[in-house]
N, C-alpha and C positions, 0 to 999 in steps of 0.2 A: 504494500500500500504506500503510495506516495504521500509525503507530508502535505498538510493543507497550505494553500497560499494565504499568507497573512496580510491583512489590510493595514493601513497606516496606523501607527501607534503600537503595533505588536512586535515582539522580538522573542527569540527562543529563551526559555528560562527553566532552570532546574526546580524552581519552587512549585511549579505545576498549578498556578493560579491564573484565572481571568478576573480582572477587576472590571465589572461591567454591570450595567443596569438593563440595557436593551440590546439584544443581539439578533442578527439575521444571518442565516446560513444557507448557502446553495449546496445541495447534495444530490449528485446524480442528475443535474440539470433542473431540479425542482427547487423553488424558493420557499424556505421556511422562515418564520419570524417568531421569536420566543422572548418573553419578558421574564425576568427573575432568574432562576437557577436551573431550569430544565436542561439536561444534557442531550447532545446529539452526537452519536458515535462517529468519529473520524470524518469531520466535515471536509469537503474538498475546497470550499472557499469560506472565509470567515472575515467579518468586518464589524465595526461598532457603529451604531447610530447613537451619538451622544444624547443624553437626557439630562434635564436640569434636576431631576429627582436624585435622591441619595443613591450612591452606588453600593453594590453588595459584593462580597467576596465569594467566589465560587471555586470550590475544591474539585480538581479533576480526578477522575478515576485512574488508577494505575494501568488500566487496559489501553489507555490512549497512546498512540504511537508518537504524537508530537504534542508538546505542551508549550504554552506561551503565557506571558502576562503583560498587562497594560503598564507602560512605563509611567505616564502621568495623565491626569484627566485633561490637562491643557493640550497635550500632544494628540490625544484622541479627538478633541474638539476641533482641531485644525484640519481643514480639507487639504489634500495633497496639492502642492504647488508646483511640482516638477515631476517629470517622468523618471521612474526608477525601474530596477529589475523586477520589482514586485508588480509593476503595472503591465508587464509583458505577458500576453496571452499565448500559451503554447499548448501542445497536446498534453493530456493527462498521463504522462509517462510513456515509456517506449511501447507499451502494449495497449494503448488507447484504441478501442475498437472503432472509433470515429475516424482514425487515420486510415486513409485508403490502402496504405502499405500493409495494414494489419487485417485487411479483409480476408475472408476465406478464399482458398484457391479457386473454388467454383465461381464465386462472384467476380474475382479479379480477372480470371480467364474469360468469363462471359463478356466483360467490358472490352477486352482485347478483340474478341470475336466480332462484337458489334462494330467497333471502329474499322476492323479489317473488311467487313461486309460493305460498310459505307464507302471505304476507299475503293473497293473493287467496283462498285456500281458507278461511281463518278469517273473512274478510269475507263470502264467499258464504254461510257457515253462519249469519251474523247474520240474514239475511232469507229464506233458502230455504224455511222452513216457513210464511212469511206467507200465501201463497195457499191453504195447506192448513189454516189455523186453524179453518175450519168443521168439518173432520173431527176435528181435535184436540179441539175443544170438545165435540163429540158423544161421542167415545170416553171422554174424561176427565171428562165432565159439568161443563164450565165454562159457567156461565150468565150470568156478569157480564162485560160488554163490557170494562170496565177491567182485570179480571183476565186476560182473553184477550190484551189488548194487552201487559200486563206479562209474560205468558209468552213473548212474542217479545222485548220490549225488555230483559228481565232479563239477557240475554246481554251487552248493552252495559254494564251495571253491572259485570259481570266484567271487561270491557275497561278500565273506569275504575280498578278496585282492583287488578287483577292486576299492572300495572307496578310498583306500590310494592314488592311482594315480588320480582318478577323482576329489577328493577334491583339490589337488594341481593345477590341470588344471583349475578348476573353479575359484580359487583364482586369477590366472593370466589373464584368458581370459573371465571370466563371465560364467554364468550358461547356457545361450542359446546355444552357439556354442558347449559346451560339450554335451548337450542333442542331438544335431543334429549328431555330429560325432559318439557318442556311439550308437545311434539308428541305424545308417547306418552300423556300424561294427556288431551290433547284428544281423541284417537281413542277412548280408553276411555270417556269420558263422552258422546261423541256416540253411541256404541253404547248406552250406558245410557239416553239420551233416547229412542232407538228402541224400547227395551224397557219404557219407563215405563208404570205401571199406574194411577197417581194424579196429580192436579194437583200435589201437593207434590213428588213425585219429579221430575216434569217440570221444574218451576221450579228446584229445587235443582241438578239435573244441568245445566240450561242455564246457570246461573250459574257453576258450576265449569268448564264448557266455555269460557265467555267469559274466565274468569281465565287459563286455560292458553293460550287462543288469542291472548292479548294479547302473547305473547312476540315474534313477528316485528314487531309494531307498535312495541313498546317498544325493541327492540334493533336493528331494521332500519336506522334512520338512523345509529346508531353503527357498524354493520357497513360501511355505505357509506363513512363517514368513515375507517374503518380501511384500506380497500383502494383507494379512488379519490382521486386528488389533487384539491384544491379546484377547480382550473380545469376539471375534466372531470366534475364531479358532476351537472351539470344533467340530462343524458340518463339517468344512473343513477337519480337521484331521481325523474324522471318515470316510469320503469318501475316503481320501487317504489311510487310514488303511485297506480298503477292499482288496487292492492288495496283500500284504504279507500274509493275512489270507485266503481270499476266492479264490485267484488265484491258490494256490496249491491244493485246493479242486476241483475246476472246471476242472483243467487240466486232471486228470484221468477220470472224467466223459465224457469229450469230447474225450479224447484219446482212451478210451476203445471202443467206438462205431466206431471211425475211423479205429482202428486196425482191428476190425471185418469186416468192410465193404471194406477196402482197404488193406493197410499194414502199418508197423511201419514208413516207410519213409514219408507217408502222414501226420503223426502227425507234422512233422517238416515243411512241405509245408504249412500247415494251420497256424502254428505260424509265418512263414515268411510273409504270407499274412496279418495277424493281425498286425505284427510289421511294415510292410510297410505302411499300412493304417494309423496307429497311427503316424508314422513318417511324412507322408504327412500333417496330421492335425497339427503337431507341426510346420512344416515349414510355413504353411499358417497363423496360428492364434497366435502362441506364440511370445512373445517379451522378451527382457532382463529385469530381475527383480532385479538382484543383486545390492543393493545400492552402494557398494564399487566400482563396475565396472562402474556404471552410473556416479557417481561423479568423478571418475578418468578420464573418457572420457570428462566430462565437464571441468575439470582442464586442460587437454591437449589442448582443444579448446581455452580456455582463455589464456593459456601461449602463444600460437601462435598469438592470436588476439592482446594481450596487450604488448607482448614483455617482460613480467615479468616472469622470469624463476623460481621464488620462489612460485608461486601459486601452491597449492597442495590440494588434497581432504582431508576432515576432517578425513577420514579413513586411510590416508597414514601413514604408519609406517616407511617409509624410507628404505625399504628392497629391495634388488636386486631380480631378478627372481630366481636365485639360492637359495637365502635365503627363498623366498616364497615357493619354492618346498620342501625344507628341513623342513620348519615349518609345512607345510600341511601334510607331511608324518609322522612327529613326533607327531603332535597334538593328534590324536586318542589314540596312545599308551601312551602319556603323561597324558591324561585324565584318562585312565584306571589305571595308576600307582598312580597318585597323587590325584585323586578325588574319595573318598570313595563312594560318591553317584553314580557316573557314573559306577564304578566298580561293586558294589553290584547290582544295577538295571540291568546292562548288563548281569551279571551272571544269575539273575532271569529270564530275558527275554530269554536268550540263553537256559536255561534249558527247559522252556515251548516250545520254538521253536523246540528244539531237540526232545522233546516228541512228538510233532505233526508229525514230519517227521519219527520218529520211528513207530508211528501208521500207517502212510502211507505205510511203508515197510511191515507191517504185514497184511494189509487188503486183499491182494491177497491170502496169505496163509490161513487166517481165512475164508474168504467168498467163495473163490473158492475151497480150500482144504477141509474145514469142512462143508460148507453149500451147496456146489455144484453149485455155481453161475457161469454163463458164463463170458467170459472176459468183454463183454459189460455191463452186469448187475452188475458185481462186482464193476465197476466204480461208480455205483449209491450209493454204500455203503459209499462213501466219503461225500455224501450229509448230513449225520447226523452232521458232523463237520460244514459243510457250513451253514446249517440252524441255528445252535447254534450261529455261528459268525454273521449271519445276524440279529438275535434277539439282540445280543450284540450291533451291529451297531445302530439299531433303538433306543435302550435305551440310548446309549452313546450320540447320536445326540440330543435326547430330553433333557437329564439331564445335560450334561457336562457344557455348558455355563450358564444354569440356576443356577446350584449349585455354579458356580464361582461367579456370581453376588450376590447370596444370602449370600455367605461367605463374600464378600466385604461389603455388606450392614450391616451384623451382626457385623463386625469389625469396621464399620464406616471409611473405607479407600477408597481412589480414585484409588489406584493401586493394582492390584492383586498380591498375592504371588504365586510363582510357585507351592508350596505345596498344594494349593487348588485343583490342578489337580489330586491329589492322593486319593481323597475321594472315587471315584468309584472303585479304585484299592484296597481299603480296604474291600469293601463290597462283591464283587462277585468272585474273584479268588479262595477263599477256596473251591469252589465246584469242582475244577479240580480233587482233590484227590478222592472224592467219585465217580466221573465220570469214572476215571480209574479203580477203584475197580469193578464197575458194568460191564464195558467192559471186563476186564480180566477174571473175574470168570464166567460170562455168556458165553463167548467164550470157556472157558475151559470145562464147563459142556454142551456145545452145546445147550443152551436154545434157544428158538425161536429167529431168526435173528433180530427181532425188538429190543430186549433187548440190545445186544451189540451196535447197532446203536444209541439207546437212550443214552447209556453211552458216546458215542463219541459226541452226541449233547451237553451234559453237559460240556464235556471237551472243545469243541469249544466255547461255551458261556463264560466260565471262562477265556479261553486263550485270548479272545479279550480284556478283561479288565485288562490283564497284559501288553500286547504289546502296545495297543493304548494309555492309559493314561501315560505310561512311556515315550513314544516318545514325546507326547505333553508336558510333564513335562520338558524334556530335551530341547525342542525348546523354551519354556518360560524361562527356566533357563539361557540358553546361548545366546538367541537372534539370529537375522538373521545372524550375522557375524560368530559365532562359532557353530551354530546349525548343519552344515554339518559335522564338526569334532566330535561333541558329538554323532550324529547319526551314524557317521562312526565307532566310537568305539563300539557302540551298535550293529551295523550290523556285524562288524568283529567277535565278540564273538558268536552271535546267528547263523551266517552262518557256523562258524566252528563246532558248536554243531550239526547243521542241516546236515552238510556234513558227519561227522564222527560217530555220535551216532547211526545212522541206521546200520552202519557196524557191530556194536556189537549186534544188535537186534536179529539176528537168533541164535547166540551162547547163549545169555541170555535166550531166550525163550526155547531153547533146554535143558538148565540146570534147569531153574526154572519153566517152563511151563507158559502158558498165565495168569493163576491166580496169582501166586506169583510174576511173573515178573512185571505185571502191579501194583500189590500191592506195590512193592518196588518203582516204579515210582510215585505212588500216594502219598506215604509218603515223597518223596523228594519234590514234589510240595507243600505239606502242610508245610514242614519245612521253606519254603520261604514266607509263607502267612503273617507273622508279619512284613516283610520288609517295605511295604508302611505305616504301622501304625507308625513305628519308624521314618521314614523319615518325615512323616506328623508332628510329634510332635517335632523332633529335627533337621529337615532338615535345617532350617534357622540358627540355632546355629552352625551346622556342616559346612555350607557354609561359615560362617564368619571366621572360623578357618582353612579352607583348600582351600584358594583361589589359583587357578592354573593360572599362568601367561602364556597366549597363544601368 
């Protein structure tokens, strides 16, 4: 049992007396008020409401774990005039059940599953319409190839900019309400896309959908840090990482067959149904996990109950709402500018993410144009990437936490270093370059269709070990409080690359052909392969010299 928090005027004493006339006690979240000498066993919070009547002495039972006495009547009568350690509101000990890190395994894992499902749905929506763009272009009279590509990739621009607003809202109101609001907006504007009559409407609605859909990507890493201890995050992060990687692969597979059987508008109706179902699950099962928000609510409750205006959450930085908004908007950019680790890792992830979306943009040209696949069958070509990512997921889930514990045991330390998350990132991503070589040259020479798909399998496998370990590294590095900002910086760059790099794809391949174009991309991927090796070796030294004040 933790000792009670003592209000102003109390201090530990061996005499075991309270000098008091009127006492109020909060125990188990319930307010009790007693006059005279009635005892309450082990109160969690204790303070005096001074009275002008005579004070009585109250002898404490020896069963009490903590004893205190009032120093003087004058001291008790004075309201607190400054903040002290006794005014800081924290969890009620390391085993406080209200701390999300102490939730049951089922409840914690359930929250990870919900966030992973939300992430999967919004990422499926990013590419589901891609196989049906011929129908979209025909109905909305889009004649420019670049504009048609923009109509698909503008969604990722929303992914890039949405986290800037979402992070600030979550700082003020918590994660849960932001999930609810953003998912509702997401479903509404997916329906609006299905009902679009003009190109302008379609592009604007796609952009807003992307902004709202960025919520699980921006907040998901923080949610995992809220509910999963650091030594168990590997499997949870792998599950969450399926969305950004597997979602864009499944989207065209599903969308291709829907477009063949119905029309392009039905691809959006299906996404709306999936998003609505995920949103209902969120409303029913999800609870607030943000520790800052939970402790602030506790502090508000105690300020009202005790009349002590100085009680504050341990996370309280004394900022106004306007300052919180500005700080949340500036944080991702600040990290990109002043943290070399965040900047370089984000560029590496952005490059790989952009390469994946560039491949997505070429699949219809390669497999429909050169191999004669139908719209529905061409969607299956994306499965090469997907199977590679699934294999990466399995290996990551098996190896990540085990390697972390092995590294801790080898170093004989009790706390993990964030750099331990980079081990798998050193091993597997170098295969991305050879995978692009195989895809590009086999497509150029029109070798059997299994060969370019095998090349994309290798690319997908390697890409998983760039994107997932880097996200987990940033979550471990910045913790629950700043993880959303670090991931926001990461998402900002990668989504910008994903939105605009495909726009250059058709021109690049027209100039260099599939062979040399993908060779160029493969060498770019290989150029970044030493990054995790350098950060693994020098990351701790670099962090100690480039601390960013958030």
